[in-house]
C-alpha positions in Angstrom: 79.4 19.0 53.0 81.2 19.3 56.3 84.7 19.4 57.3 85.1 16.3 59.7 86.1 14.3 56.6 89.6 16.0 56.2 90.6 15.4 59.2 89.4 11.6 60.0 90.8 8.4 57.6 87.9 6.8 57.7 84.2 8.3 59.1 82.1 5.5 59.0 82.2 2.3 60.8 80.1 -0.6 61.1 80.8 -2.1 64.9 82.6 -0.6 67.9 85.3 -2.8 67.1 85.7 -1.5 63.8 85.5 2.3 65.2 87.8 0.9 68.0 90.4 -0.4 65.4 90.2 2.1 62.5 89.3 5.8 64.2 92.5 8.1 63.2 92.4 11.8 63.6 94.7 13.4 61.4 96.2 16.5 62.9 98.2 18.9 60.1 100.6 20.5 61.3 99.7 23.9 61.9 95.8 23.9 62.8 93.8 26.8 64.4 90.2 26.4 64.6 89.0 30.1 63.8 91.0 30.1 60.5 90.6 26.3 59.4 87.0 25.5 60.3 85.1 29.5 60.5 86.9 31.2 58.1 86.8 27.8 55.3 83.4 27.1 56.2 82.8 31.0 55.0 85.0 30.6 51.9 83.2 27.5 50.8 79.5 28.2 51.7 79.7 32.0 53.1 75.8 31.9 53.3 75.6 28.3 55.1 73.9 28.8 58.6 76.3 28.8 61.5 74.2 29.9 64.6 71.0 30.4 66.1 70.8 32.2 69.3 67.5 33.6 71.3 66.7 34.3 74.8 64.1 35.2 77.2 62.8 38.3 75.7 62.2 37.6 72.4 65.6 38.5 70.8 66.9 36.6 68.1 69.7 36.2 65.8 71.2 34.2 62.6 74.5 34.0 61.5 76.2 32.7 58.6 79.8 31.6 58.9 80.5 34.6 56.3 78.8 36.6 59.6 81.2 35.1 61.8 84.3 35.7 60.0 82.8 39.4 59.6 82.6 39.5 63.2 85.8 37.8 64.5 87.8 39.5 61.9 86.4 42.9 63.5 86.9 42.1 66.8 90.6 40.6 66.4 91.2 44.5 65.4 89.7 45.8 67.9 91.4 43.4 70.5 95.0 44.2 68.7 94.1 47.9 68.9 93.9 48.2 72.4 96.8 45.9 73.4 96.2 42.4 73.2 98.7 40.2 71.5 99.9 36.6 71.2 99.7 35.1 74.6 98.2 37.5 76.5 95.6 36.0 78.8 91.9 37.5 78.3 89.0 36.4 80.7 85.5 36.2 78.8 82.7 36.5 81.5 79.8 36.6 78.4 77.6 33.2 79.9 75.4 32.5 76.4 75.6 35.9 74.7 76.7 35.4 70.4 79.3 38.0 71.4 81.5 35.1 73.0 81.8 33.6 69.7 83.6 36.9 68.5 85.9 37.1 71.2 86.7 33.5 70.8 87.4 33.4 67.3 89.3 37.2 67.0 91.4 35.8 70.2 92.4 32.7 68.5 93.3 34.1 65.5 95.6 36.5 67.3 97.4 33.8 69.4 96.0 34.8 72.6 94.4 32.8 75.3 91.1 32.9 76.3 89.8 31.9 79.8 86.2 31.0 80.1 84.6 32.4 82.6 81.0 32.3 84.6 79.1 35.2 85.3 78.4 33.8 88.9 81.6 34.5 90.0 82.6 37.1 92.8 85.1 39.2 93.7 87.3 36.9 95.5 87.0 34.2 92.6 88.1 36.6 89.9 91.0 38.2 92.2 92.6 34.5 92.3 91.7 34.1 88.9 93.6 36.9 87.4 96.6 36.4 89.1 96.8 32.8 89.0 96.6 33.4 84.9 98.2 36.9 84.8 94.7 38.1 83.0 95.5 41.0 81.0 91.7 41.5 80.0 88.5 41.2 81.0 85.8 41.2 78.6 82.2 41.1 80.1 78.2 41.8 79.4 76.6 44.6 80.8 75.8 43.1 84.5 75.6 45.4 87.2 76.7 42.9 90.1 79.1 41.5 87.2 80.9 44.9 87.1 80.8 45.6 90.9 82.9 42.2 91.4 85.1 42.9 88.6 85.9 46.7 89.5 86.1 45.7 93.5 88.9 42.7 92.4 91.1 45.4 90.3 93.0 46.6 93.2 94.6 43.3 93.6 94.8 42.1 90.2 98.4 44.1 89.1 98.5 42.3 85.5 94.8 43.5 84.9 94.9 46.6 82.7 92.2 46.6 80.4 88.1 45.8 80.9 85.7 45.3 78.1 81.8 45.9 78.3 79.6 44.3 75.8 76.0 45.1 75.5 76.3 49.0 77.6 78.4 51.7 78.9 80.3 51.9 82.1 83.3 54.5 83.2 86.5 53.5 82.8 85.5 50.6 80.9 85.9 50.4 77.0 82.3 50.2 75.1 82.6 47.4 72.5 79.3 48.5 71.0 80.5 50.8 69.8 84.4 51.1 69.3 83.5 47.8 67.2 82.0 50.1 64.5 85.0 51.7 63.4 87.5 48.2 63.6 88.1 47.2 60.2 86.7 44.0 59.2 90.0 43.0 57.3 92.1 40.7 59.3 95.6 40.0 57.9 96.9 36.5 59.3 99.8 37.1 61.1 103.5 35.5 59.9 106.0 34.1 61.5 106.7 33.7 65.2 103.2 35.7 65.6 101.2 33.3 63.6 99.8 30.5 65.9 101.3 26.9 65.9 100.0 23.4 67.2 101.8 23.3 70.7 100.7 26.9 71.7 98.3 27.3 74.8 95.0 28.6 73.3 92.8 27.7 76.1 92.7 28.0 79.5 89.8 26.4 81.8 89.4 26.9 85.7 88.7 23.1 86.8 85.4 22.6 89.2 87.7 22.4 92.6 85.7 20.0 94.4 88.4 19.7 97.0 91.2 22.3 96.6 91.4 25.7 94.7 90.8 25.0 90.8 93.5 24.6 88.8 94.4 25.5 85.3 93.9 23.2 82.5 95.9 23.7 79.2 94.6 23.5 76.1 96.7 23.8 72.9 95.2 24.3 69.1 95.0 21.0 68.6 92.0 20.3 71.2 89.1 21.6 69.2 89.9 18.0 66.5 89.7 16.2 69.5 86.1 16.9 69.8 85.3 15.6 66.5 84.6 12.3 68.5 82.2 14.1 71.1 80.1 15.5 68.3 79.8 13.0 65.6 80.0 9.5 67.2 78.9 10.5 70.7 76.3 13.3 70.5 75.4 12.4 66.6 75.1 15.8 65.5 73.3 16.3 62.0 74.6 18.0 59.0 72.5 21.5 58.9 70.9 20.0 61.8 70.5 22.7 65.1 72.0 20.8 68.1 71.8 22.2 71.8 74.0 21.9 74.5 72.7 22.9 77.7 76.0 24.7 79.0 77.6 28.3 79.6 80.4 29.5 78.2 82.2 29.8 81.5 82.3 25.5 81.7 84.3 23.2 79.7 81.1 21.5 78.4 80.6 24.3 76.4 83.4 24.0 74.7 82.5 20.4 74.2 79.3 20.9 72.8 78.4 24.5 71.7 81.7 25.3 70.0 84.2 23.1 68.3 83.3 19.6 67.4 79.6 20.3 66.2 80.5 22.8 63.8 83.6 20.6 62.2 81.2 17.7 61.6 78.3 20.1 60.2 75.7 21.0 62.6 74.1 24.4 63.4 74.7 25.6 66.9 71.4 26.7 68.7 72.4 29.0 71.8 69.6 29.8 73.9 70.3 32.5 76.7 68.4 31.4 79.0 68.7 33.6 82.5 67.2 30.7 84.7 66.6 27.6 83.9 62.9 26.9 83.0 62.2 23.4 81.9 58.6 24.5 80.1 60.7 27.3 78.3 63.0 24.9 77.4 61.0 22.1 75.5 59.3 25.2 73.7 62.6 26.6 72.3 63.2 22.4 71.4 59.7 22.4 69.9 59.8 25.9 68.6 63.3 25.9 66.3 63.1 22.0 65.6 66.1 21.1 66.9 67.8 17.7 66.0 70.4 16.8 68.8 70.2 17.5 72.3 72.6 17.4 75.4 72.1 18.2 78.8 73.4 17.0 82.5 70.9 14.8 84.5 69.8 17.1 86.1 68.0 18.7 83.0 66.2 15.7 82.0 65.1 15.3 85.9 63.6 18.3 85.7 61.9 17.8 82.1 60.3 14.4 83.0 59.0 16.2 85.7 56.9 18.3 82.7 54.2 16.3 81.1 56.1 16.0 77.6 53.2 14.5 75.5 52.0 18.6 75.4 55.0 19.1 73.2 56.0 18.6 69.8 59.9 16.6 69.9 59.5 14.8 67.1 62.5 16.7 65.2 64.7 15.3 67.8 66.5 12.3 66.6 69.6 11.7 69.7 69.5 12.8 72.8 72.8 12.6 75.0 74.3 13.5 78.7 77.1 14.2 80.6 78.8 15.9 84.1 77.3 13.4 86.1 76.3 9.7 86.4 72.7 9.5 84.5 70.0 7.5 87.2 68.2 4.6 85.2 65.0 5.8 86.0 65.7 9.1 84.3 66.7 7.3 81.5 63.6 5.1 81.0 60.9 7.9 82.0 62.6 9.9 79.3 62.6 7.0 77.0 58.7 6.1 77.2 57.7 9.5 76.9 59.8 10.5 73.7 61.2 7.1 72.3 64.8 8.6 72.7 67.2 6.8 74.6 69.9 9.2 76.2 73.2 8.0 75.7 76.0 8.8 78.4 79.0 10.2 77.9 82.0 10.9 80.5 85.3 13.0 80.3 86.8 16.1 82.3 88.1 19.7 81.8 91.4 17.9 81.3 90.1 16.0 77.9 87.0 15.4 75.2 84.7 12.7 75.9 86.6 9.5 76.8 83.8 7.1 77.4 80.4 7.3 75.8 77.5 4.7 75.0 78.6 5.1 71.2 75.7 4.4 68.6 77.1 0.1 67.9 76.4 -0.7 71.7 73.8 -2.6 73.3 73.1 0.9 75.9 72.4 -0.4 79.6 71.4 3.1 81.1 73.6 3.1 84.0 76.9 2.7 82.4 79.1 4.8 81.4 79.9 2.9 77.5 82.9 2.3 76.1 86.4 4.3 75.2 86.9 7.1 72.9 89.3 4.7 70.8 91.6 7.8 70.9 92.4 7.5 74.4 94.6 4.1 75.7 92.1 3.5 78.5 93.0 1.4 81.5 91.9 1.1 85.0 94.5 0.5 87.9 95.2 -0.4 91.8 96.6 1.4 93.7 100.1 0.3 92.5 99.2 0.9 89.2 98.5 -2.4 88.0 96.0 -3.5 85.6 92.7 -5.1 86.9 90.8 -7.5 85.7 86.3 -7.3 84.7 84.5 -6.8 88.0 87.3 -4.7 90.3 87.3 -1.4 91.1 90.0 0.7 90.1 91.2 4.1 89.0 90.5 5.0 85.4 94.0 5.8 83.7 95.1 7.0 80.4 98.2 5.1 79.1 101.0 6.2 76.6 100.3 10.3 77.2 104.0 10.8 77.0 104.6 8.5 73.8 101.4 8.9 72.0 99.5 11.9 73.6 95.5 11.4 71.9 94.6 14.6 70.8 92.3 16.9 73.0 93.9 15.7 76.1 95.4 18.7 78.2 98.9 19.7 78.2 99.1 19.9 82.2 98.3 22.7 85.2 99.0 26.1 83.9 101.7 27.1 86.5 101.7 24.1 88.4 103.7 21.6 88.2 103.6 19.6 91.5 99.8 19.2 90.5 100.6 18.5 86.8 103.0 15.7 88.0 100.5 14.3 90.6 98.4 13.2 87.8 100.9 12.8 85.0 103.7 10.2 85.5 105.1 7.3 84.1 103.1 7.7 81.0 100.3 7.8 82.3 97.4 10.2 83.2 95.5 9.5 86.3 91.8 11.1 86.1 91.1 10.7 89.8 88.1 8.8 88.9 86.8 4.9 90.6 85.2 3.0 87.8 84.8 -1.0 87.2 84.3 -2.9 84.0 81.7 -5.6 83.2 81.8 -9.0 81.6 80.5 -6.6 78.4 83.3 -4.6 78.4 81.2 -1.0 79.8 82.2 0.7 82.1 80.6 1.9 85.3 81.5 5.1 87.7 81.9 4.8 91.1 82.9 7.9 92.0 85.9 10.0 92.5 89.2 8.7 94.5 88.2 10.9 97.7 84.2 10.2 97.5 84.3 6.7 97.7 83.4 5.4 101.2 85.2 2.8 102.5 82.7 1.1 105.7 82.5 -2.1 107.5 84.9 -3.7 104.7 83.0 -3.0 101.9 83.9 0.0 98.8 80.4 1.7 98.6 79.9 4.2 95.5 78.2 7.2 96.5 76.5 7.3 93.2 74.8 4.0 93.7 73.2 5.2 96.8 72.0 8.6 95.1 70.7 7.0 92.5 68.9 4.7 94.7 67.6 7.8 97.0 66.6 9.7 93.8 64.2 7.0 92.9 62.1 7.9 96.3 59.3 10.7 95.7 60.4 12.7 98.9 64.0 13.1 97.6 64.6 15.6 95.5 68.6 15.9 95.4 71.0 14.5 97.7 74.7 13.9 98.7 76.2 10.2 99.8 79.4 10.8 101.8 81.1 8.9 104.9 80.7 9.9 107.8 83.0 9.4 111.6 81.1 6.5 113.5 82.7 5.4 117.0 81.9 1.9 116.5 82.0 1.3 112.8 84.9 3.9 112.1 82.5 5.1 109.3 78.9 4.5 107.9 76.9 6.1 104.8 75.4 9.2 105.2 73.0 10.9 103.5 72.2 15.0 103.0 68.8 15.1 101.8 66.6 17.8 100.0 63.0 17.0 100.5 60.1 18.3 98.1 57.1 19.7 98.4 54.9 18.4 100.6 57.2 16.2 102.6 58.1 17.1 106.4 61.6 15.7 107.9 60.4 13.3 110.6 62.4 9.9 112.1 59.5 8.1 110.8 60.5 9.3 107.0 64.4 8.8 107.7 63.2 5.1 108.3 61.2 4.7 105.4 63.7 5.9 103.1 66.7 3.8 104.3 63.9 1.3 104.1 63.1 1.7 100.5 67.2 1.6 99.7 67.7 -1.4 101.7 65.2 -2.7 99.4 66.6 -1.6 95.8 70.1 -2.0 96.6 72.5 -4.3 98.5 71.5 -3.4 102.2 75.4 -2.6 103.6 74.8 0.6 101.1 72.1 1.8 102.9 72.8 5.5 104.8 72.5 5.2 108.5 72.4 8.8 109.2 69.8 10.8 106.9 70.2 14.4 107.3 67.8 17.1 105.8 69.0 20.1 104.6 67.3 23.3 102.3 70.8 23.4 100.2 73.5 21.2 99.6 77.1 22.9 99.1 78.2 23.4 95.4 80.9 24.7 93.5 80.0 27.7 91.2 79.7 24.8 88.3 77.0 23.3 90.5 79.2 20.1 91.4 78.3 19.1 94.8 81.0 19.9 97.8 80.8 16.6 99.0 84.4 17.0 101.0 82.7 20.2 102.4 80.7 17.8 103.9 82.9 15.7 105.0 84.8 18.3 106.6 81.8 19.5 108.8 80.7 16.0 109.8 84.3 15.5 110.9 84.8 18.3 112.7 81.6 17.3 114.9 83.1 14.2 115.7 
């Protein structure tokens, strides 16, 4: 038994056409994930397994839905006693700790707004977020560097009133582990104006900030329902099967894969609190706990296939998926050959749920994004906002967002009307991503609007060139950008990190260039190759191509 059937008019489909025509998510007049999913499972099947948690130190915890209700009720009372009320903003810096769920559900019950954040934030990052969102409380695990950054941010964060520490004690901080023992485990749902309603702000995601300071994407209380499609029809979670999405709680991918849709659709969340990524350890966890479904960024799969996968028993896995960046076909085929499993692409943003995916009825083309999630009215448009035919690149947009807003799409950027109007106007949401549709109706990613290279009369996708580059054995990671050229105006440049055993040289540059020419259209090859030790990235790990372009333009 799972609760997805309560929100779907039809659960099973015979084809993508059937799916596209008949999928409908029913949104009740008032929905609150903590009450209507977590507490409802606790009422119906209190001993049903909900969460399996482990870490690198051999610690392991199992939680039923009754456990999650118990701890979230106690945490709601703890938060209320410490001044948190409906509408307050609370930043959670808890990585993959199981306490994240206690606070998340407690804040939902109160109607306060939770802001997931990574433990990689530094003082200036925290100051910016505190002031941008009006953060009232920060909850952090006991990491000395994080505590230091938070404390340094306080003098410049006038809205920040309270700091709560999980897993230890620190002067001036409220000790959650001590105080929670005395908190009541009876929580009475607020009524009237103190209760939550669908349009209320539930969650703020800070976007990656690849081209500007991070914006705050606002999601209301209906957002979790949009992730039914994410979990059931793309990740294909299994009833009572363990699901792992590789993500930490500071990013939207956590909400995509470790929180909402998986529980609505009856899966068990598996959370591995890795301190540092280790492919061997991750594969051993999949084997040990017999995971059923798995989702990770393409970068993780690239590390996994560098292991000898025949040394691990991965037979429990029935489905694998990926998102966050385009999937290189070489990774797809190598993984499939070793495991027999296809990796299914999905695409979306912090502002949305899964928008496009390789759903089960489609013939998979490894590099393709897939086809649209039917709850989004997807179109591809030119610079004038007019639809373009198959084979022509254009911007991916969502139509009818004012007249028929998809469940799961954000409500705008918090305290930033100008940024909201820039992407949301004329009944259309503009994603800023350039794509095209092939003759089979599959969508293909080209790049962000700002990243597409216009050189010698061609529009060149950085991803296509990066896919060719990464196939060369010397290339571990790369970023492709447009660089100024006195004769051609703009040329393709590759910034490359080399693998072990390779030394930068003009001969190696030429070899890589010739290889790219041999596997993709010659006009796309990088005329400039720069070898570096690291690439500029956001805190979330996305390559900052804009920074590379900025440096190159300054040196022109």
